[in-house]
Backbone bond lengths (Angstrom), bond angles and torsions (degrees), N, CA, C in turn:
res aa  C-N    CA-C-N  psi(-1)  N-CA   C-N-CA  omega(-1)  CA-C   N-CA-C  phi
1 S - - - 1.452 - - 1.512 111.86 -
2 I 1.315 117.29 178.85 1.436 123.20 -171.08 1.533 113.35 -68.49
3 N 1.340 117.77 -38.91 1.462 121.86 -173.46 1.537 113.21 -85.07
4 Q 1.281 119.00 -1.26 1.493 118.72 -179.14 1.531 109.16 -77.10
5 P 1.341 115.77 141.50 1.447 118.36 -179.88 1.547 109.51 -67.66
6 M 1.318 112.99 150.41 1.460 118.69 178.88 1.533 107.80 -71.42
7 S 1.309 115.05 141.52 1.470 118.75 176.27 1.540 107.55 -105.61
8 F 1.295 113.61 135.92 1.436 121.53 179.46 1.510 109.68 -113.35
9 P 1.318 116.49 147.45 1.460 117.77 176.77 1.546 111.04 -64.04
10 S 1.281 116.73 150.19 1.472 118.85 178.77 1.533 107.80 -68.44
11 P 1.346 116.34 153.56 1.471 119.33 179.57 1.509 112.59 -54.70
12 A 1.315 118.03 -34.29 1.481 120.60 -178.52 1.509 111.46 -68.67
13 S 1.333 117.98 -21.68 1.473 118.95 -177.13 1.527 111.73 -82.35
14 F 1.342 117.22 -12.80 1.430 118.75 175.55 1.518 110.02 -73.68
15 A 1.270 118.39 123.10 1.473 121.24 -179.54 1.519 106.77 -87.84
16 L 1.302 116.75 103.51 1.461 120.22 176.47 1.478 107.16 -78.02
17 D 1.304 115.35 121.14 1.460 120.84 -176.93 1.520 108.70 -78.93
18 E 1.322 115.79 114.24 1.459 120.20 -175.88 1.518 112.02 -59.82
19 A 1.329 117.71 -34.16 1.475 121.37 179.42 1.522 111.55 -60.17
20 R 1.312 118.09 -34.24 1.445 122.27 -178.28 1.514 111.69 -75.58
21 L 1.326 116.66 -14.45 1.449 122.00 -179.55 1.518 110.60 -102.72
22 C 1.301 117.34 14.59 1.488 123.37 -179.05 1.523 111.40 -109.25
23 C 1.275 113.99 141.87 1.473 122.83 175.14 1.535 107.67 -72.16
24 S 1.319 116.67 132.09 1.472 119.40 -179.81 1.538 111.92 -78.02
25 I 1.314 117.66 -3.20 1.475 120.14 175.53 1.535 110.32 -89.67
26 C 1.348 115.37 -54.17 1.489 119.46 -176.97 1.524 112.63 -95.37
27 L 1.317 117.10 -12.95 1.467 124.14 178.45 1.545 112.83 63.53
28 E 1.331 116.77 25.40 1.448 123.57 175.44 1.536 109.40 -118.30
29 L 1.349 116.88 168.11 1.422 119.78 176.13 1.527 109.09 -55.80
30 F 1.340 115.51 141.65 1.465 119.27 -177.36 1.529 111.07 -53.68
31 K 1.339 115.86 140.67 1.439 122.32 169.47 1.511 107.00 -121.09
32 D 1.298 117.41 115.41 1.484 123.27 -176.58 1.494 109.51 55.95
33 P 1.377 117.96 63.84 1.460 119.88 -175.61 1.497 114.38 -67.32
34 V 1.343 113.96 141.01 1.473 121.84 176.71 1.533 107.34 -129.19
35 T 1.318 115.19 152.90 1.467 121.12 178.09 1.534 109.23 -116.18
36 I 1.324 115.66 134.70 1.472 120.06 178.95 1.523 110.62 -96.10
37 P 1.328 120.08 168.03 1.459 121.78 -173.66 1.536 116.45 -52.94
38 C 1.329 118.62 -27.96 1.464 119.70 -179.91 1.536 111.22 -78.07
39 G 1.316 118.45 -8.94 1.443 123.05 176.99 1.515 115.36 101.57
40 H 1.318 118.36 -6.80 1.472 121.14 178.50 1.526 110.11 -82.06
41 S 1.334 115.77 150.69 1.448 120.84 -177.38 1.509 112.13 -120.38
42 Y 1.352 114.12 149.93 1.462 122.00 -177.62 1.532 107.98 -148.46
43 C 1.345 115.62 165.86 1.453 119.53 169.81 1.540 108.04 -65.26
44 M 1.287 117.11 140.97 1.442 120.78 179.51 1.557 111.01 -54.61
45 S 1.349 116.17 -48.42 1.465 118.73 -177.06 1.490 112.76 -69.33
46 C 1.351 118.72 -33.58 1.462 120.03 178.17 1.524 110.56 -63.49
47 L 1.335 115.99 -46.04 1.461 120.01 -176.46 1.518 112.22 -70.27
48 T 1.343 116.61 -43.70 1.488 116.70 178.55 1.514 112.54 -64.54
49 D 1.357 117.79 -37.42 1.461 121.27 176.39 1.517 110.15 -61.73
50 L 1.325 116.60 -45.78 1.464 121.09 179.47 1.492 110.92 -61.05
51 W 1.332 117.39 -51.14 1.456 121.20 -176.85 1.517 112.45 -67.99
52 D 1.342 118.41 -27.69 1.451 120.03 178.72 1.532 111.23 -68.96
53 H 1.348 117.01 -19.34 1.463 120.24 -177.81 1.544 113.24 -109.62
54 E 1.344 116.49 10.03 1.480 120.38 177.05 1.520 108.68 -120.79
55 Q 1.341 114.96 156.58 1.443 119.39 179.05 1.515 112.09 -78.71
56 T 1.329 117.19 -35.02 1.451 120.28 177.42 1.505 109.63 -117.86
57 C 1.332 115.45 147.00 1.451 121.30 178.22 1.503 107.58 -89.26
58 S 1.360 115.27 111.58 1.474 118.01 179.09 1.530 108.23 -134.38
59 C 1.332 114.22 159.05 1.450 121.19 179.43 1.533 109.24 -75.36
60 P 1.319 117.70 127.06 1.488 119.10 178.85 1.520 114.76 -64.04
61 Q 1.347 116.74 -18.44 1.454 119.94 -179.76 1.526 113.32 -91.98
62 C 1.355 115.47 -57.15 1.468 117.67 -174.17 1.527 112.71 -100.85
63 R 1.332 117.30 -5.46 1.477 124.11 177.15 1.553 113.74 70.56
64 A 1.340 116.84 10.00 1.489 118.12 175.36 1.496 106.92 -60.64
65 S 1.348 114.92 137.28 1.481 117.48 179.66 1.506 110.17 -108.22
66 F 1.329 115.29 151.67 1.445 122.55 -173.51 1.516 109.40 -128.63
67 S 1.340 115.79 126.79 1.434 120.81 175.72 1.481 107.19 -143.77
68 P 1.315 119.14 125.05 1.425 126.60 -1.58 1.544 112.05 -72.00
69 R 1.330 115.64 174.23 1.457 121.01 178.82 1.540 110.72 -56.27
70 P 1.321 116.66 123.29 1.485 118.15 -177.27 1.544 110.73 -73.39
71 S 1.353 112.76 150.87 1.456 115.26 174.45 1.519 107.07 -78.37
72 L 1.306 116.76 147.64 1.464 121.71 -174.11 1.508 110.48 -105.23
73 G 1.339 115.90 121.56 1.459 121.27 177.69 1.508 111.06 -105.28
74 R 1.300 115.24 148.59 1.473 121.47 -179.75 1.527 109.50 -66.10
75 N 1.325 115.65 137.67 1.472 121.44 177.73 1.544 107.28 -92.18
76 N 1.337 115.86 94.09 1.468 120.69 -175.79 1.532 113.06 -64.64
77 L 1.321 117.68 -32.75 1.462 118.24 177.60 1.504 112.09 -64.32
78 L 1.339 115.48 -42.98 1.470 119.61 177.76 1.526 111.40 -63.12
79 V 1.335 116.19 -39.49 1.477 122.40 178.38 1.520 108.83 -58.59
80 E 1.331 118.62 -46.73 1.459 122.64 179.57 1.521 111.55 -66.29
81 M 1.318 118.02 -39.90 1.481 121.38 177.54 1.531 110.75 -63.39
82 L 1.319 116.22 -41.29 1.492 121.01 178.29 1.515 110.03 -62.76
83 Q 1.340 117.92 -42.12 1.457 121.59 179.59 1.529 109.96 -62.97
84 S 1.337 116.25 -43.55 1.467 120.20 177.90 1.517 111.25 -64.58
85 F 1.317 116.38 -42.89 1.475 121.10 179.61 1.516 110.59 -60.12
86 R 1.321 116.15 -47.98 1.473 120.01 -178.91 1.539 110.61 -62.52
87 A 1.342 115.63 -40.61 1.465 118.95 179.66 1.538 112.10 -63.98
88 L 1.349 114.38 -42.91 1.484 118.63 177.19 1.514 112.06 -64.36
89 K 1.311 115.51 -40.65 1.467 119.58 -179.39 1.512 109.71 -65.15
90 L 1.321 118.13 -39.77 1.469 120.84 178.39 1.547 111.54 -66.36
91 S 1.340 115.47 -41.68 1.468 117.83 -178.88 1.513 111.74 -72.98
92 A 1.322 119.06 -23.12 1.434 121.16 179.20 1.523 114.18 -90.72
93 A 1.313 114.99 -11.11 1.501 119.49 -179.32 1.529 109.53 -68.37
94 P 1.291 116.70 135.99 1.463 119.22 179.16 1.512 109.09 -66.56
95 S 1.345 115.46 141.41 1.451 117.19 177.59 1.496 109.66 -71.48
96 A 1.309 114.69 154.64 1.462 119.40 -178.15 1.542 109.26 -66.68
97 P 1.313 116.27 137.51 1.463 118.06 -178.32 1.497 110.47 -68.92
98 P 1.314 116.50 147.56 1.468 119.28 177.37 1.519 110.53 -62.68
99 L 1.313 115.86 154.31 1.464 118.84 -178.48 1.512 113.02 -63.90
100 Y 1.330 116.55 -29.93 1.458 119.96 -178.49 1.537 107.92 -134.31
101 Q 1.277 118.34 122.72 1.450 122.37 175.13 1.508 107.64 -124.28
102 E 1.324 115.86 129.75 1.448 119.10 -175.35 1.535 113.97 -57.87
103 E 1.336 116.19 -39.58 1.464 117.78 -176.48 1.520 112.60 -68.42
104 Y 1.348 117.55 -15.63 1.418 120.38 -179.81 1.558 112.82 -107.93
105 S 1.349 115.30 4.38 1.447 116.53 -178.12 1.529 109.79 -79.49
106 F 1.282 116.25 142.66 1.455 121.21 179.39 1.517 107.85 -118.47
107 E 1.329 114.18 140.80 1.460 118.03 177.66 1.521 109.08 -72.41
108 H 1.317 113.28 130.62 1.482 116.88 179.73 1.519 106.93 -75.07
109 P 1.312 118.27 135.31 1.483 120.19 -179.44 1.497 109.66 -65.08
110 T 1.325 114.81 139.22 1.485 119.95 175.52 1.485 108.23 -116.41
111 F 1.289 115.92 159.23 1.449 120.60 -177.50 1.512 108.86 -115.45
112 D 1.331 114.50 143.91 1.433 120.00 176.14 1.516 107.96 -80.91
113 V 1.357 115.96 103.49 1.445 118.05 -175.96 1.521 114.24 -66.85
114 S 1.340 116.81 -16.24 1.476 119.95 178.27 1.520 110.15 -69.37
115 S 1.339 117.28 -19.97 1.461 118.71 -177.75 1.532 111.89 -85.41
116 V 1.338 116.97 -10.71 1.451 120.82 -179.09 1.549 108.35 -76.83
117 Q 1.269 115.44 126.61 1.463 122.51 178.96 1.503 110.59 -84.91
118 P 1.297 118.75 140.33 1.455 120.05 175.35 1.509 110.86 -65.19
119 E 1.333 116.24 156.16 1.461 119.75 178.00 1.485 110.80 -59.30
120 R 1.329 114.68 142.55 1.460 118.65 178.40 1.504 109.56 -84.49
121 T 1.299 117.63 147.79 1.461 121.24 -177.73 1.518 112.63 -89.24
122 D 1.376 116.99 -9.60 1.477 118.58 179.69 1.502 113.20 -90.66
123 G 1.365 118.54 12.41 1.451 121.98 178.15 1.493 115.61 88.81
124 E 1.315 119.31 -14.27 1.457 124.02 178.35 1.553 108.31 -78.80
125 V 1.340 114.55 145.17 1.480 120.38 178.94 1.522 108.53 -98.88
126 S 1.295 116.05 134.97 1.488 120.15 177.79 1.502 108.28 -69.06
127 R 1.309 117.96 131.74 1.466 122.66 -176.97 1.539 110.32 -106.40
128 Q 1.296 119.48 16.67 1.448 119.87 -178.43 1.531 109.94 -71.94
129 P 1.349 118.75 127.09 1.471 119.37 -178.35 1.508 112.32 -67.16
130 L 1.335 114.70 152.12 1.445 120.25 172.93 1.509 109.21 -79.43
131 T 1.280 117.78 148.69 1.478 120.23 179.87 1.520 109.61 -115.81
132 H 1.318 115.96 136.97 1.491 121.18 176.05 1.507 109.58 -77.78
133 I 1.308 116.47 144.48 1.481 119.84 176.77 1.499 108.76 -81.11
């Protein structure tokens, strides 16, 4: 009905798309993300390294060129999204299995030592098989 409060999905239910949080230059999660005038974002070091080796400063995605070279400001929204993504990823990661779990333990086979024949003195080797208990 009209007076009921709106319900929002829990933060954990939002699927943060990892690809959207990756730099298109290094293809890894953004490190110190910056946004350029055309609106695209990159890692600060990826973009500065790229622009340091090119004559014109242009966007690797849309090819918009910028003259003079724009100053790069930190993208705080992306920084917050990356922090949330990493926290969700850590909380969703399965915990390491214990070193010993009873349901996965297997009994080590033992041998009936009474079935082992002593060495023969005539040089022949006893070929009687060992039996598992």
